[in-house]
C-alpha positions in Angstrom: -49.4 -55.7 38.6 -47.5 -56.2 35.4 -49.1 -54.6 32.3 -47.7 -54.8 28.8 -48.5 -52.9 25.6 -48.2 -54.6 22.2 -49.0 -53.9 18.5 -47.5 -53.3 15.1 -45.3 -50.3 14.3 -47.2 -47.0 14.7 -50.2 -48.5 16.5 -49.9 -46.0 19.4 -48.9 -48.4 22.1 -46.0 -46.2 23.4 -48.3 -43.2 23.8 -50.9 -45.3 25.6 -48.3 -46.7 28.0 -47.2 -43.1 28.9 -50.8 -42.0 29.2 -51.7 -44.8 31.6 -48.5 -44.2 33.6 -49.4 -40.5 34.0 -52.9 -41.3 35.2 -51.8 -43.9 37.7 -49.1 -41.5 39.0 -51.8 -38.9 39.6 -53.7 -41.5 41.7 -50.6 -42.2 43.7 -49.9 -45.7 42.3 -46.2 -46.5 42.6 -45.1 -47.7 39.2 -42.3 -48.2 36.7 -42.7 -47.3 33.0 -40.2 -49.2 30.8 -39.7 -50.6 27.4 -38.1 -53.4 25.3 -35.7 -53.4 23.8 -33.7 -50.8 25.7 -34.9 -50.8 29.3 -31.4 -51.0 30.7 -28.0 -49.4 29.8 -27.0 -52.7 28.2 -30.3 -52.9 26.5 -29.9 -49.5 25.0 -26.8 -50.7 23.1 -28.7 -53.8 21.9 -31.6 -51.6 20.8 -29.3 -49.5 18.6 -28.1 -52.7 16.8 -31.6 -54.1 16.4 -33.2 -50.9 15.0 -30.4 -49.7 12.8 -31.5 -50.1 9.2 -27.9 -50.5 8.1 -27.9 -53.9 9.8 -29.8 -55.6 7.0 -27.6 -58.7 7.1 -28.6 -59.5 10.7 -29.9 -63.1 10.6 -33.3 -64.0 12.1 -31.6 -66.2 14.8 -29.1 -63.5 15.7 -32.0 -61.0 16.0 -33.9 -63.3 18.2 -31.0 -63.9 20.5 -30.3 -60.2 20.8 -33.9 -59.6 21.9 -33.7 -62.4 24.5 -30.4 -61.1 25.8 -32.1 -57.7 26.2 -35.0 -59.3 28.0 -32.9 -61.4 30.4 -31.0 -58.2 31.5 -34.2 -56.2 31.6 -36.1 -58.6 33.8 -33.3 -59.3 36.2 -32.2 -55.7 36.5 -35.4 -53.8 36.3 -38.7 -55.6 36.1 -38.3 -58.3 38.8 -37.0 -55.9 41.4 -39.8 -53.4 40.8 -42.4 -56.1 41.1 -40.8 -57.4 44.3 -41.1 -53.9 45.7 -44.9 -53.9 45.0 -44.7 -51.4 42.1 -46.9 -51.6 39.0 -44.8 -52.2 36.0 -45.9 -50.9 32.6 -43.8 -52.2 29.7 -43.8 -51.1 26.1 -43.4 -54.5 24.4 -42.5 -57.8 26.1 -42.2 -61.4 25.0 -45.3 -61.4 22.8 -43.5 -59.1 20.4 -40.7 -61.6 20.1 -43.2 -64.4 19.4 -44.9 -62.5 16.6 -42.0 -60.6 15.1 -39.4 -63.3 15.1 -41.8 -66.3 15.1 -44.6 -65.2 12.8 -42.7 -62.5 10.9 -39.3 -64.1 10.5 -40.6 -67.7 10.4 -38.6 -69.0 13.3 -40.0 -72.1 15.1 -42.6 -70.8 17.5 -42.0 -73.4 20.2 -38.3 -72.5 20.2 -39.1 -68.8 20.4 -41.5 -69.2 23.2 -39.1 -71.5 25.1 -36.4 -68.8 24.9 -39.0 -66.2 26.0 -39.8 -68.2 29.1 -36.2 -68.6 30.0 -35.2 -65.0 29.4 -38.2 -63.7 31.4 -37.5 -66.1 34.3 -41.1 -67.2 34.2 -42.5 -63.7 34.8 -45.7 -63.1 32.7 -47.9 -60.1 32.2 -51.1 -59.9 34.2 -52.7 -57.8 31.4 -51.6 -57.2 27.8 -53.2 -54.4 25.8 -53.0 -55.1 22.1 -53.5 -51.8 20.2 -54.6 -53.0 16.8 -54.8 -51.1 13.6 -54.4 -51.8 9.9 -50.8 -52.1 8.7 -51.1 -49.2 6.2 -52.2 -46.9 9.0 -49.5 -48.0 11.5 -46.6 -47.8 9.0 -47.7 -44.4 7.8 -47.7 -43.1 11.4 -44.4 -44.7 12.2 -42.6 -43.3 9.3 -44.0 -39.8 10.0 -43.0 -40.2 13.7 -39.4 -41.2 12.7 -39.1 -38.2 10.4 -40.3 -35.8 13.0 -37.9 -37.2 15.6 -35.0 -37.2 13.1 -34.3 -40.9 14.0 -32.0 -41.4 11.1 -31.4 -45.1 10.5 -33.4 -46.3 13.5 -36.2 -47.7 11.3 -35.1 -51.2 10.3 -38.6 -52.7 11.0 -40.5 -49.9 9.4 -38.6 -50.6 6.2 -39.8 -54.3 6.2 -42.1 -55.4 3.4 -45.9 -55.0 3.9 -46.3 -58.8 4.0 -44.0 -58.9 7.1 -46.1 -56.5 9.0 -49.3 -58.3 8.0 -47.9 -61.5 9.4 -47.0 -59.7 12.6 -50.5 -58.3 12.9 -52.1 -61.7 12.3 -49.8 -63.2 14.9 -50.8 -60.7 17.5 -54.5 -61.3 16.8 -54.0 -65.1 17.0 -52.2 -64.7 20.4 -55.0 -62.5 21.7 -57.6 -65.2 20.8 -55.4 -68.0 22.3 -54.8 -66.0 25.5 -58.1 -64.1 25.7 -58.0 -63.9 29.5 -54.8 -61.9 29.4 -55.2 -59.9 26.2 -57.4 -56.8 25.8 -57.8 -55.7 22.2 -58.3 -52.0 21.6 -59.0 -50.2 18.3 -55.9 -48.2 17.4 -57.7 -46.2 14.8 -59.7 -44.3 17.5 -58.4 -41.0 18.9 -55.7 -41.3 21.5 -58.1 -40.1 24.2 -60.7 -42.7 23.3 -58.1 -45.5 23.5 -56.8 -44.1 26.8 -60.3 -44.2 28.2 -60.9 -47.8 27.1 -57.7 -48.9 28.7 -58.3 -47.1 31.9 -61.9 -48.5 32.2 -60.4 -51.9 32.0 -57.7 -51.1 34.6 -60.1 -49.3 37.1 -61.3 -52.5 38.9 -57.7 -53.4 39.8 -57.0 -50.1 41.5 -56.8 -49.9 45.3 -60.1 -48.6 46.7 -58.6 -45.3 47.8 -57.3 -44.6 44.3 -60.7 -45.2 42.5 
């Protein structure tokens, strides 16, 4: 089972990925919790470049290619081997993020972005994608507060983007969720973390082995 978590900055997707991973581990489900960008040692270096607010001259195409390079390494080194071993893989962002951030947000050609997504992911697609949706002003406020508390100096290039950019990203996510409604599950990111967790687990429960239910 390959499960991804998506949403705008500060929506709570990373927390929900960790919460689901903890619950599944308690049930004895073998799993891998990972993220993009940065799910490998090479990806960690790419992540630093992508999130560094000092890199304001990074072109949209260069940004896209860095994400795809991270993904190609991530899938071949981490995700594919875990799935082949029968593990559940929970990933904080995957190719949908690239579609909406670099396609809808940056204005790159969507067909081109999705073609690169397919090549970099070697055809592997999520079984379920949880879209944690919330208004932009809510998400950005949370994200900036989080960065301040974690002292992540300079690692906030996307949080510093204009409001209109984040609105385009959110609209892109919602459009994708409609287009691929069989894969996407939209949850309300303005609810409490516990309530969102319960909604997610309720959707996952039917996929659990009988002994784990």
